[in-house]
N, C-alpha and C positions, 0 to 999 in steps of 0.2 A: 629732696626733703625727706627727713626721717621722722620717726614717731615723736622724738623729743621736740623738734622744731614745730611740728604740727600742733602738739599740745600747747607749746609756749605761745604760738600765735593765736590759738583759739582762746586761751586764757586772757590774753590782752584784749581780744575783741569782745569779751564778755564782762568787761569791767563795769558796764552800766547796769548790770543786774545785781541782785543781792549776793553777798558772799556765800551764803548757804546754798542758794541755787547754783551759783557758779561752781562751787566745790562738788555738788552732786552731779552736775553736768560733766565736769572733768573726770570725776570718778567713773561715771558711766562709760565715757569714751575710752578711758584707760582699761576698764574691764572688757570693753569691746575689742580693743587691740589684744588683750591677754587671751580672750576666747579664740581669736583668729590665729594666734600663734606668731612667733617671730618670722617664720618663713612666709607668712602672708602679709607682713607689715606694709610692703610697697603696694600690694594689690588693694589693701584696705584704703590706703591714702589716695590711690588713683580713683577708687570707686567713690569715696566720699567727696572728692573734689578739694578745692582750696578751703582753708579754715574760715575765710570770710563768708563763703556760701553756707557753711554749716552754722556759723553764728547767726546769720540772717534768718535761716530757717527756724532756729531755736527761738529767736526773739519774735519772729512773726507768728508762729503757731503755738508756742508753749510759754509765752511770756507770762511771768507771775506764777508758774508752777514748777515744782521740783522734778527731780529725776529719780525719786525713791521708788520703793516697791509698789506704792499705790498709784504712781503716775506713769509708769512705763512698763512695757513687757519686753524682756530681752530674749532674743533668739540666738541660739548657739551659732557662732560664725562658721563653724565647721560644716554645718548643715546648709545654711544660706545666710547671707548678710542682709538682714532686714531690721530696720529700726522702727518701732511702733511707739507712738505717744498717745495713749488712750484718753479717756474722758477727763474733763476738768470742769469745775464749777465756776460759773460767772455770777458771783453774788451781787455785783453792782446792778445787773439787770433784773434782780429779784427772782431769779430762777436758776435752774441747773441746766446747763447746755452740754449735751454729750457730743464730744468731738474726737475724732481720731485723725492722726497725721502720719503719713508715710513719706519720708523724704525722698526727693528725686535721686539724690546720691545713693540712698540705700537701695532703690530700685536698680540702679546701675550696678551696685555691689552684688545684688542678688544674681545678676547675670555673669559678673566677672569673677567674684571671689569664690573659688572652688578649692577646697582643701586638697593639696597634693597627696596627703595621707589617704583621703578617701579614694582618689584616683588610683593610687598605687595599690590600695587594699583591694579594690574591685578587680584590677588587672591580675594581681597575684592570686586572688580567690578564683578567678575564671581559669587561670592556668592550672591551678591545683585541681579544680573540678574536672578539667579536660583530661589531666594525667590520670586521675582516679578512675574516670569512666573508661579510658583506654586500657588501664590495667585490669579492671573488672571484666571488660568485654573481650579482652585478648584471647582467653580460652575459647570463647564461642566463635570469634572471628577466625582464629587459626583452625579450629575444628571444622567449621563450614568450608573454609578454603581448602583444607586437606581432603575433605570429603568430595568437594567438587572436582579437584584435580584427580583424585582416585577414580571417580566415576568416569571422567573423560578419558583417562589413560586406559581404564578397563574396556570402554567401548571401542577405542582405537585398536587395542590389542586383539579384542575379539573379532573385529572386522577384518583385520589383516590376517589373523589366524584362520578365519574361514576361507579367505582367498587362497592362502597357502595350502590349506587342507583340501579344498576342492581341486586345486591344481594338481596336487600330489595324487589324489584319488583318480583323477582323469588320466594322468600319465600311467599309473599302475594298471588301470583297466585296459588302456590301449595296448600296453605291453602284454597283458594276459590275452587280449584278442589276437595279437600276432602269434603268440606261442601256441594257443589252442588251435588256431587255424592251421598253423604249420604241422602240428602233431596230427590233427585230423586228416589232413591231406595225405600224410604218410600212412596213416592207419587205414585209409580207404582201400589200399591194395591188399591188405591182409584181413582186416575186419571192417567191412564197409559200414555196418551199423554204428560201431564205436566211433569210426571216423566222422560220420555224419553228426553224431551227438557232440563230439568235441568241437566240430566246426560251428554248430548251432550255439553251444555255450559261449564260444569265443565271440560270435556275433552279438549275443546278448550283452556280454561284458563290454564289447566295443560300443554298443548303443548307449549303455549307461555312462561309459567313459566320455562319450561325446556330449552327453547332457551336463556332466560335471565340468567339462571343458568350456561349454557355452556359459555356464554360471560364472566360472572363473574370469572369462573374458569380459562378461557383462559387469561384474563387480569391480574388477581392476581397471578396465579400460573405459567404462561409461559412468558407473555410479560414483566411484571415488573422485574423479575430476569434477563431476557435477556437485557433489557435497562440498568439496573444497571451494568451488566458485560461489556456492550459496553462502558459506560462512564468511568468505571474503567480502561478499556484497553486504552482509549485515554490518560488518565493521566499517565499511565505507559509508553506508548510510548514517551510522551513528556519528562518524567523524564529521560529516557534512552538517548534521544537526547541531553539534557542539560548536562548529565554526560559525 
């Protein structure tokens, strides 16, 4: 069923009300379809139900009243499909009875008829907002990432530089130890005092060299593996939590 068939059936079902009221009702529903848009035509028809149900609701709740500006409140179908028939006067009972009616079909339409334009607009707007935020935040993110990588690389380079430096110093001092002791032993035959001084200086250099050698072994053989294991453990714990 399309809009034309729906309106034709509704018109035939409203023949027992006055022509003015029938025209106003048909005009209202035509405007209702216009507000929803051609793309929502089938959704509106499915939400309102069959024309007989619409006609029965009109006759039951609004019989004897028009659909003009004073008797109905229209709500844009792009926002929500809601049909309201506000107050009317019951002059036969000698008083004014205030009554509002909300059709069951319109309640269904409120849940079902959603403008595709609004959906598309929200989706596009969200995408544009995310893109703009990424563009604005990219300098900060890149700067922070570069700084973090730079600090990490600097710490690693410093650590291994110390290991290499301590190792080289230890090797140099041990070589000096060997050289001074050898020269001192030779000098003992001609200049005993000088020979003893050279041997003593060599031993001092050898002792300092041994200290640097111990530091090198501790940093390279003990501290470095321990730090690597600790960092690996952090990543493993994080992976387990995410899993």
